[in-house]
N, C-alpha and C positions, 0 to 999 in steps of 0.2 A: 674526458677532455678532448677537445678538437685538436687533431694533429696539425703541425706546422708543415706547410707545403714548400717544396723545392721546385723552382720553375726555370728551366733554361729558356732563353729568349733568342729567337732567330730574327735578326735584322736583315731584311732581304732587299737587295737593290739589283735590278736587271736580272732577276732569277737566281742570284747567288747570295749566300750569307756573307755579310761584311761586319767589321767592327772597327771602331775608332776610339778617340779620346775626346770628352766634352762635346760629343756629337759631330766631331770633325775628323779629317784625315782617315777616311774609311779604307780599310784593307780587306782584300778578298780572303775568305775563310774556307768555304766548302759549299756543297750542294745542300739546299734546305731539305730535300727529300731524304738524302742519306743521313743527315744529322738528326732529323726528326725521328727516323726509325731507330737510330742508335739510342737516343734519349728515351724513347718509348720503351725500348727493351732493357734499359739499364737504370731503372729506378726513379726517373723523373715523375713527379706527381701530376704535373700539367705541362703544357707547352704554349708559348706565346710566339706568334708569327706576325711580324710587322713589315709591311711593304713601306719602307721608310721614305721613299721619294714620291709616293703616289700623290700626296697632298701638294707637295711643292711643285710637282710636274703638272698638276691639275688634271689627273687622269684617274681611272678606276684601278682597283687592285688586279694583279695578274691572276686570273682565275685558273688557268691551266696548271701552273706550278702549285697553286694552292690545293687543287684537287689531288694532284699526285702526292703532295705532302700529307693531306688528310687520310688518304688511303693507307698510309704507312704508320699511322698513329692510333694507339689504342688507349690513350689517356685524354682528358679534356683538352681541347684546343681553342685558344683565344686568338682571334685574327683582327688586325687593324691596318689602316692605311687607306686614305682616300674615301673614308666613310662619311658621306654628306647627306644621305637620305635613307628613309626606311626601305627603299628599293635596294640600296646597297646592303642593308642588313639582310634582306631576303636572299640576295645573290650570294653573299658570303656564307650564310647558313646553309644554303642549298649545295655549296661546294664541300661541306663537311665540318664547318666550324661549329663549336658548341656555344661560344660566347663571342660577342662582337665588341671591339674596343674602338672608342671614338675620342678624338681630341679636337683637331681643327674644325671638324664638322659641327661639333657642339658649340664651339666659340662663335662660328658664323651664324648658326641657327639654333638658338637656345631651346626651340620647341622640339628639336630632334629627339632628345632623351625621353621626355614624357610620351611622345608619340611612339617611339620604339618600345618603351617599357609597357605601354598599354597593349601593343600588338604581340610582343614576344615574351613579356615578363621581365621583371627587374633583374632576375638571375642571369639573364642573357646580355644585359647592358653594362659594359665596363667603361668607366671614365679613365682614360690614360692621360695623366697630367704631366706635361714637361715643364718643370719649374726651376727657376734660377733666381738667385739673389740679385736685386737691383736697388741700389740706394737704401739698403737696410730693410727692404721688403722682399717678400716672395712674389715673383711675377710669373704668370702663365705665358708660355711661349707657344707659338703656332708654327705650322709648316715644318715639322721635324726639328724643332728647336731653332729655326732661323729667325722668326719674327717675335719681338717683344710686344705683346698685346697691351701691356700696361695694366692688365687686370690683376688685382690682388688675389693670390692663388688660394689661400685657405677658405675665404668666403665663397669663392667661385666653386671650389670642390664641394663645399657644404651644400650650395644651391643645386649642383648636379645630383647629389645624393637625394636631396629633398624632392627633386623632380623625377626620381625613378631609377637612377643608376644603382645597381646592386653590388658593385665592387669598384675599388679604386686602385689603379696602378700609379704609384708616385715615382716618376722618373726625375731624379735630381741631376740636372745638367752640370751642376758644380762638381759632383763626384763621379760622373759617368766615365768609366774606363780608367780612372785614376788608381784604383786598387788600394785605397787607403781606408776602406771601411764605408759602410752605409751612412747616409746623411741623417743622423739620429735626431738632430734638432728639428729638421723639416718634418720627419716622420712623426715625431711626438705631436707637433702642431696639428697634423692631419688626423691622427688617431684620436686626439682630444675633440676634434670638430665633427666626426662622423661616427655612425654606429653600424657600418657595413664593413666587410673584410677589406683590409688594406694590404697591398703587396708592395714591398720595398724593392726599388730598382735603382741601381747606380752606385758603384763604389766597391763591390765585393772583390777582395784580393786574396782571401784565404779562408780556410775553414773557421778560424777564430773570428773573422768578421761576422759570420752567420751566428756563431754562439753569442757574441756580444749583442747582436741585433735582437735575438729572441729573449735573452736575459734582461736586456735594458728596457725593451718595450714589449711586454707580454701581449699587448693588444695587436701587434703586427701579426698577420695571418700567414704570410709567405715571404720568402726571399727569392728574388729573381736575379739572374746573372747571365752573362754571355761569354766573354772571352776566357774566363778561368775554366769554364766547362769546355768550350770549343778547343782550346789549346792543351787540354789535359792537365792543367795545373791543379785542378781539384776534381776528384772522381765523386760522383753523387753518392755512391755506396759508402765511400769513406766519410763523407760529410754526414750522412745520415747515421752511421755508426757512432760518430763522435757526438752527435746530438742526443742519441739514445743514452750514451754514457754520461752525458751532462743533464740527464733527466728532462730533456726537452721533448714533448710528445711528437712522435714522428712515425711515419709508415715505413717499416723496413722491408 
């Protein structure tokens, strides 16, 4: 049986890891280089690095801090932020990333995903969807959760996968940083729509939230979180031990 992955997320702004609530009120946490090394050494299965203002600032990702981070990580590293072309894929991969995450770039240029999948393989292409409820529908948001595109999210995610995305990170803006549990309704809808790995992001506040996630939606492949790991509220080794005790497949 495939083990469930636990993935810390580094939201990086101006070279520092930050964290907020509902994608707003961002507070400084730590150095991404130091945090990445800590997580790599302490049981994380993978790591996600988002340059969260690259798209909204209209710039490329900070490659120097990314290189330093990648040098300290010995687990798979997914990187996103300001990815708008296959040249951006190449640049990020050359800095040490294993997978490249794209959101706003794929909204603006639907041909980016199939082009990147053809060049680098679907396993390298991650669609990171920032999704929020609007008028009873799930909408895709762009530019780090700032802009409502009006695009219906489930169909759009399905199209991205059909065009070559090999993994989906579903970021629920509604539950981000609230710490009341993952957005199970939204996750079920995505898992029912695609046949590639789905990573749940947004809402983790305790070990029990991960247990509920994996028991409620067995098709979810991984749980991603930020603040509960960054601030020491949950230790990855304790989370994994509890998962093992609950008969959830996990790498200890």
